[in-house]
C-alpha positions in Angstrom: 23.7 153.9 133.7 24.5 155.0 136.9 22.6 156.8 139.0 23.8 160.0 140.6 23.0 157.6 143.7 26.0 155.1 142.5 28.3 157.4 140.4 27.9 159.2 144.4 28.9 156.0 146.1 31.7 155.2 143.6 32.9 158.2 144.3 33.3 157.9 148.0 34.7 154.6 147.6 37.0 155.3 145.4 38.4 158.5 147.6 38.3 156.1 150.6 40.4 152.9 148.8 42.9 154.4 146.0 45.3 157.0 146.1 45.8 159.0 143.0 49.2 159.7 141.5 50.3 161.7 139.0 53.4 161.2 136.4 55.3 163.9 134.8 56.5 162.1 131.6 58.2 164.1 128.7 56.1 164.0 125.6 58.3 163.2 123.2 60.1 160.3 125.5 60.3 157.1 124.5 59.3 155.8 128.1 56.1 157.5 127.3 56.0 156.1 123.8 56.0 152.6 125.5 54.0 153.5 127.8 50.8 154.5 125.6 51.0 151.1 123.8 49.9 149.6 126.8 46.3 148.5 127.0 46.2 148.8 130.8 48.7 151.2 131.9 48.1 151.0 135.5 47.9 147.3 135.4 51.6 147.4 133.2 53.1 149.8 135.8 51.6 147.8 139.2 53.2 144.9 137.5 56.7 146.0 137.0 57.0 147.6 140.6 55.6 144.3 141.8 58.5 142.5 140.0 60.8 144.9 141.6 59.7 144.1 145.1 59.7 140.2 144.4 63.5 140.7 143.7 63.9 142.8 146.9 63.1 139.5 148.8 
């Protein structure tokens, strides 16, 4: 279990290090159904983007 100080430090680090974005996806979409099957949604999306970046090189 994290202490309050550790929670504050983690929050401070996250705010400094990460950018959070929000996606709006229709509830009945095939995209959402597929995404919900992924164990690591964040990692899955990042990997798809990196593949696209490599195609641009």
